[in-house]
VEXPA-276742 format. One record per atom (N, C-alpha, C): y, x negated, z. Coordinates in steps of 0.1 Angstrom, whole numbers, plus 2048, in hexadecimal, padded with zeros to 3 digits. Layout:
REM VEXPA-276742
YXZ;...
//
This chain:
REM VEXPA-276742
9D47F2718;9D17E9722;9D87DC721;9DB7D8715;9E27CC712;9F07CD718;9F67D8718;A037D971D;A037D872D;9F97DE733;9F77DD741;9F57CF746;9ED7C773F;9EA7B9742;9F77B1741;9FF7B4737;A0B7AC735;A157B0740;A167BC744;A1F7C174F;A1A7BA75C;A0D7BB75E;A087B576B;A0B7A676B;A0979F760;A0B79175F;A1A78E762;A2379675C;A3179475F;A3579676D;A2F7A0773;A327A3781;A2D79878A;A21792787;A1C787790;A2577B78E;A28778781;A2F76C77F;A3D76D784;A43778784;A5077B789;A5177A798;A4677C79F;A4677C7AD;A4376E7B3;A3F7647AA;A3D7567AF;A4A74F7AE;A4E7497B9;A5A7417B9;A577337BD;A5D7297B8;A5B71B7BB;A667187C5;A617157D1;A697127DD;A6A7037DE;A766FE7DF;A796F07E2;A806EF7EF;A796F37FA;A7F6F4807;A806E680D;A8B6E3815;A8C6D781D;A826D7828;A7E6CB82D;A746CB837;A746BD83E;A6C6BC848;A6B6AF850;A5D6AD853;A596A0852;A4C69C857;A4E691861;A4969286C;A4B688877;A3D68287A;A3E67687F;A3266E883;A3766288A;A2E65988C;A3164D893;A2B64088B;A3263588D;A2D628888;A29620895;A1D61C896;A196138A1;A1C60589E;A225FE8A7;A275F08A6;A205E88B1;A1A5DC8AD;A135D58B7;A145C68B4;A135BE8BF;A115B08BE;A085AC8CA;9FF5A38C8;9F759E8D2;9FA58F8D5;9FD58C8E1;A0057F8E5;9F35798EC;9ED5708E6;9E156A8EC;9E555E8F4;9DD55B8FE;9DF54F906;9DD5438FD;9E55398FE;9E352D8F7;9EF5248F8;9EF5198F0;9F950F8F0;9FD50B8E2;A095068E0;A0D5018D3;A164F58D6;A194ED8CB;A204E18CC;A2E4E38C6;A394DE8CC;A464DE8C6;A4A4D08C2;A514CF8B8;A564C28B2;A4A4B98AE;A3E4BF8AC;A334B78A7;A324BA899;A274B9894;A244BD886;A154BE884;A114C5879;A034C6877;9FF4D4872;9F24D5870;9ED4E286B;9E14E6874;9E14F2878;9D64F7880;9D54F188D;9C94EB890;9C74E589D;9CA4D689D;9CE4D0892;9D24C2892;9E14C1892;9E64BA89B;9F54B889C;9F94AA89D;A054A7899;A0B49A89B;A1449B8A8;A114928B1;A184938BE;A234888BF;A294858B3;A3447C8B3;A3046E8AF;A3A4658B1;A394578AD;A3E44E8B8;A374448BD;A3C43A8C6;A3E42E8BE;A4B42A8BC;A4F41F8B4;A564158BC;A504098BD;A563FE8C5;A603F68BD;A633FA8B0;A6D3F48A8;A693E78A2;A723DF89D;A703D2897;A743C78A2;A6A3BF8A4;A6C3B48AE;A693A78A7;A7039C8AB;A6D38F8A5;A623888AE;A6238B8BB;A583868C4;A5638F8CF;A4D38C8D8;A4B3958E4;A4D38D8F1;A583858F1;A5B37D8FD;A5F385909;A63392906;A6639B911;A5E3A890E;A5C3B0918;A553BD916;A5E3C690D;A573CE905;A5F3D88FC;A5A3E6900;A643EF903;A623FC907;A664068FC;A5F4118FB;A6341C8F1;A5F4298F6;A644348F0;A614418F4;A5D4488E6;A524508E7;A4E4578DB;A584628D7;A5B4648CA;A6346F8C6;A5B4798BE;A604858BD;A5948F8B6;A5C48F8A7;A564988A0;A5949A891;A6749D88F;A6C498884;A7A49C880;A84495888;A8148B890;A8A484899;A8D48B8A6;A854958A9;A8749C8B6;A844928C1;A8B4948CC;A8A48B8D7;A7D48B8DE;A764968DE;A694978E5;A604A18DE;A544A08E2;A4A4AA8DE;A474B38EA;A454C08E8;A434C98F3;A374D28F1;A324D78FC;A264E08FB;A2B4ED901;A294F88F9;A2C5068FE;A1F50D900;A1C51090D;A10517911;A14525917;A0B52E916;A0D53B91C;A1053992B;A19542931;A1C54193F;A10541948;A10537951;A0553695B;9F8531955;9F752E949;9EB52A942;9E851B946;9DD51894D;9DB50A950;9D6502943;9DC4F6941;9D84EE936;9D74E093A;9D14D7932;9D04C9935;9D54C1928;9DA4B592A;9DD4AC920;9D54A0922;9CD49C918;9C5490919;9C948690D;9C9479910;9CD46F907;9C2465907;9BD4618FB;9B34568FA;9B94488F9;9B143E8F8;9B64308F7;9BA42C8E9;9B94348DF;9BD4308D2;9B142A8CB;9B34278BE;9A84228B6;9A54138B6;9AE40C8BD;9AD3FD8BD;9AB3F88CB;9A84018D5;9A73FC8E3;99B3F38E5;99D3EA8EF;9933E18F4;9913E6902;9863EC906;9853F2913;98F3FD915;9973FB920;9A2405922;9AF40091E;9B03F5917;9BD3EF912;9C03F4904;9CA3FC903;9CF4008F6;9D53F58EE;9D23F58E1;9D73EA8D9;9DB3EF8CB;9E53E88C6;9E93EA8B8;9E43DF8AF;9DF3E28A4;9D93D889B;9E33D588F;9E33C888C;9EC3C4881;9E63C9873;9EE3D286D;9EA3D8860;9F03D1854;9FA3C9856;A003C284B;9F83B6846;9F43AD84F;9EE3A184B;9DF3A2849;9D93AD84F;9CB3AF84D;9C23A5855;9C939D85E;9C1394866;9B839C870;9AC397872;9A439D87D;9A839888A;9A53A0894;9A839C8A2;9B73998A4;9C03A089D;9CE39D89E;9D43AA8A4;9D53AA8B2;9D93B78B9;9E43B48C2;9EC3BF8C6;9F63BE8D0;9F33CA8DA;9F13C68E7;9EE3D08F1;9FB3D88F4;9F93E58F8;A043ED8FD;9FE3F7907;A073FE90E;A03408918;A0C414916;A06420919;A0C42D918;A0F433926;A1B439928;A1E43E935;A2444D933;A2345493E;A2846293E;A37463942;A3C459947;A4A45994D;A5244D948;A6044F948;A69444944;A6843894C;A65439959;A6342E962;A5742695F;A4E42B957;A42425953;A39422960;A3942C968;A3142B975;A24433974;A2443D96C;A1844696B;A1244495D;A0643D95C;A0043B94F;9F844794A;9F844893D;9EE451937;9E144A937;9D744F93E;9CA449940;9C0450937;9B944992F;9AF450927;9A4455930;99F46192D;995467935;99A46E942;9A746E944;9AD47594F;9B747F94B;9B348B947;9BD495942;9C749894D;9D349B949;9DE49F952;9DF4AF951;9DE4B595D;9DE4C395E;9EC4C9960;9EF4D4959;9FC4DA959;9F94EA959;A044F195A;A03500959;A0F504950;A0B50D946;A1551293D;A2051A943;A2C51993D;A38521942;A3D52B938;A3752A92C;A3D532921;A4852B919;A4D52091F;A57518919;A5250A915;A5950390D;A544F6909;A554EC915;A4A4E6917;A494DC922;A484CE91B;A504C591F;A514B8918;A434B091A;A3F4AA90F;A334A290F;A3749490B;A3A48C915;A4047F912;A36474912;A3946A909;A3145E907;A3A453907;A3A44A911;A4243E912;A38433911;A3D42890A;A3441D907;A3A41090C;A3240690E;A373F9911;A2D3EF90B;A333E5904;A2C3D98FF;A2F3CE909;A253C990F;A283BE919;A2C3B1911;A303A7918;A33399913;A2639490C;A2838E900;A1D3888F9;A2137A8F5;A1A3708FA;A1D3628F5;A1035C8F1;A0F3548E7;A1A3528DD;A1D35F8D5;A2835E8CE;A2C36A8C6;A2136E8BD;A1F37B8BB;A1537F8B2;A1937D8A3;A0F37D89A;A1137C88C;A1A388887;A2238587D;A2B38F877;A2239A871;A273A6871;A1F3B186B;A223BE872;A1D3C986D;A1E3D6873;A113D987B;A133DB887;A083DE890;A083ED893;9FC3F3892;9FB402894;9EF40689D;9EF4118A2;9E44178A9;9E54278A7;9DB42E8AA;9DB43D8AA;9D44428B7;9DC4498BF;9D744E8CC;9D445D8CA;9C84628CE;9C54708CD;9CB4778DA;9D24828D8;9D848A8E3;9D14988E2;9CC49D8ED;9C54AA8EC;9CB4B38F7;9D04BE8F3;9D44C98FD;9C94D38FD;9C44D6909;9B94E090B;9BE4EA915;9B94F7912;9BC50291C;9B050B91C;
//
């Protein structure tokens, strides 16, 4: 019986072959992106929902015997800040009066000398002719195009006499884009 078991085992083992056959497995990879409706800022800066909408710099002046005009520039020296919103998405841009306002008059406060009540008035405009003011509490309505739309801030410091005290005058204006 031992011989028969060995013969049987040899026959079984001899009949098993190890096949390394070529083959193909096919399937698919699903690829997806979801574009949500919304807006973003170009040439600004910031993290999350807080952004820097540029800087309006009136430069260095020795006096204000004539009005001084300036245009805000974006981060990195970019000429302008832009808003990119989904095509046809309605959005608004609102601007407040800044942290140093008296009533509806925007003002910059002297930060260098630390004097109290040492302010310089200024105005913000939407256009280079300075004909259309940015009015606090009056949002400007727009519609997204999918491309960057310029968000311009033009400023003017009117004539001030007598000349204000030397120092650096600053203000911070909140800008809100809503959709």
